[in-house]
N, C-alpha and C positions, 0 to 999 in steps of 0.2 A: 598621653595619659597622665591623668592627677593623682598619681599614688601617692605622694606626698601631703596632698591636698588639706591645708590648715595646720600644716607641721614644721616647728622651729630647731634649728640648728645652729650653733657656734662653729664655725670653720674655722682654724688658725691655718695661716698661709695662703690665705684666700685671695691675695692680691693679684696675683699672674699664674701661669704655669698651671700644673695640675689642681692646684688649690683653688684658682680660679674656675678652671673645667668644671669643678665639683659643685661651684655655687651654682653656677649657669643650668648644671643638670638638677639641681635639687630645686630651683625655683621654675623650672622648664616642668617637673612635676607635680607642683603646687604649693612646695614649700618656702619658706624666708628664711635668709640667713643673719647670722651677725659674723664679721669678721675681724679677727684678731691677725694683725702682720706688723712685722717692723717697720715698713716702708710708711712713708708718710701719707702716702694716698695710693689707692689701687691703680691698676693698668686702666688706659682709655675706655677699654671696652667693656670696664664693668659700669661705665657714665648710666647708660639705658635703665641697668637695673637698679640704681640707687634712686634714677626718677620714678621707677615702678615702686618705689618704697619697701621694697623686697630682700634691699641689700642694704646691710646696716655696717658701718666700717669703722674700725676702732685700731688706732696705731699705738702699739704696744711690744715691747721686748718679753716673749714669752720664757725667756733664759732668765727675768730678773723677778724676783718675788714683789717687789714694790712696785713695779710696772705692771706684771700681770693679774694680779689678784683686782684692782679698781677695775680694768679693764672688762676681765670678765663679767665683774657684778653688773656695769653698765651693759655690756652685752646681751645679758639676760632679761635685762629690765627693757632694751630695746623689743625684743622679741615678744614681749608681754607676759614677762615671769615664767613662761612654759618652754622647758628643754626637752624636747625630743629625741637630739640626739647630740653626739660631737665630734666632728671630722678633724683628724691631728693630721693636716698635712705640711706643716712648718717644717722645714729641713735646711740645713745646709750641705754642700758636698764637701767634698777633699779627695781629688784623684791625682796621686804624688807618690813618688819612690818612699818606703817604708822608712828608709834610712834618712830622709831628709824632713820627716814632718817635725814642726816645732812642740814645745810644751805649750805654749800659746794657739797653736792651729788645733792640738789636739783637745785641748779643754775646752774654747770655745766650739768644736763640733759636738762634744759631750754635753756641755750646758743646753744647746738646742735640741739637739736629736735624742737625747736620752731625758734630761732632767726637764725641758721643756715638756715633751710627752706625758711624763710620768706625771706632773703636778696640773697640767690643763685637765688629765683626765681627771683625779683627785677632786677637782673643783666640780668637774661635770660631774661626778659619780654623787657629792654631796647633794647638787641640787634634785638631782633625779630619785634619789633617796626619800627626798621630801613630797613628790607624786606619787599619785595613784597608779594602780596597774591598769593595763588596758583589757581587753578582751581575750587576749593570749598570754595574761599574767606578767607582760613588760612594761618597765618604767621609763626604759629609754636605752638607746644604742650609741656604743661609741665605735669609730673606725679610724685605726691609723694607718697612715700609707709607710709602709715598710719599704723594700728593695729585693730586687734578683739578688742582690750582693747578699744578704742575709742568709741565703742557701746554696749558692755557689759563686763562680767565679764569671766575671764579666769581660770576655776577651776584648784585649784594646783598652784596658783601664786597670790603676793601681789603687785598690779601694780596700788595704787594709784597715786604716782607719774609718772608712764611710763606712766600709761592711760588717765593721765590727758594732758601729752604735744602731744601724739597722738590724743586727742580729739581736742586739737587746730588744728592738720593737716588738719583734716577731714572737721572743719569749716573753717578753711581758704581757703581750695579747695572750696566749697560752694560759698564763698563770690568773691574770686579772679576769679573764673569761670565765674560770672555774672557779673564782672566788665568788664573783659577782652574780654566776649562774641562778643562784637560791634566792636572790635578792630583785630579780626581776630585768638585769641589765646586762644586754648581750654585748659583747667584747670580740671585735675582729679586725683583720688588718689584712691591707692587697699589696702584694709584692710587684710592682711593675718593672719590666724589662727596659727596653730602648724604647723612651719615649722621646718624640719630637717636642721639647721646649727650648724656649729661649738659652736657657744652661746648657744643653747638649748642643744645640747649633754653635753656641760660641765655642765650645769647646772643641768642633769639629772644625772651626776658623783657624785655632790656633794648631791643634793638630789633625791635618786633614787625614790622616790615616786611619781616624775612629770612623770615620764615615762609613767605609767599607765594613764595618762591624756592626753598624747599625742596621743595615739592611741584608746580610749575609749569614751574622750569626743567629738570629731567631729562624727557626726552621720553616716558619709562614713566609719569610723573604720580606719583611719590610720592617721599617720601624711603627711601634706605636704611637698612636695618637691620645692626644689629652682626653678625648671623648671615649678611647675605649675603655681607660679608668675611670673615667666618672661613671660609666653604663655596670660595671661593676660595684661601685659605690653605692648606688641607687638601689641594686638588689639587695645588698647588705644592711640598707636602713630601710628597706619595707616591710609590709606585714610578709610578704612571702618569702623572707628571712628569718621569720618567725622563731622556727627551730633550730636556727643556726648560730653558734657561739665558740668562741674559743678556736675559731681556724685563721690559717692563712690563704688568701685567693691570691693566687699567681695569675697577673695579667702579663706574659712575656713572651708571645707568640710561639710557644711551645719549647721554650728555652729549660723548663723545668726535667723535661726528657731527655735533653742534649742540646747542643748548637749544629745548625743545620753547614757549617764550615767544612769545605771539604779540601782545604789548604792549608 
C-alpha cells in the first residue's frame, strides 16, 4: 500500500539495522528518505534504493553541530524542500558493568543518544513549522527509536548507561509531544525489545549465553525482526495515527507485561 505516497522523511541511522529497515519500509509505502549516518556509506542492501532515487545519503556525525547542521540542510534540499517526518534511529549501545564504564564511554553515549536526538528533532521542528498543515491539522511527524531498557530490565544485559540514555528519549517524547501538539507536529517513539540486528548478533558471538534470552525472555518466544519495528513506524508516520502523539509504542514480544522466562 502506498500510504506514504509522495511523502519525504529524514532518517538518522539509516545506513544499517533498524534504521535501514525503516527506510526500506518508508520507500515500500511510497515515500522517499534522506539518511544521516556516521558511516561513510550505507549497507550494500541500500544500493537498489539509491538507484531508484528514493534513498539519499549524507554522512555526518549527529553529535557534532558543525557536522549535523549542513548535512540536515542538504538532506531537506534533496527531498525537494518538503519534510513530512523525521525518524530518529541513530544510536549507540553500551552493555557493560556499571563500575567499569569510563567517562569517555558515557560522554559519547549521551552525545549520540541524547544530544543527537534532541538537536535533530529541533532542526526537523524548525523546518516543519514553516509548512502548512494537512487536512488533519498536522505539519509533520517525529518518531524516535527508544528501547525496552527505558522502561524495564533486559535479562542477560547490563544497561545502566544505555537504558538511562533511552529513558531520556522516552521522556523527551512525552514532553515534546505535548509542547508541539498545538503546532501540528506529532511526536512519538518506539521501544523495541530484542531485535535481530548485526549488533545483537555480534554480542551473542562474544557472549553466547545471551542467545537464550533473545528467544526465551519475550513471551512470544522469538527474537524480533527489524521489519517488526518498521511496521510500527509506518503506522506512526501515516494518517492512521493522525490523532496519536506523545506515546511510546512497545514492540517487544510482550516483555512490557513481563518476561517469558521460567527459570
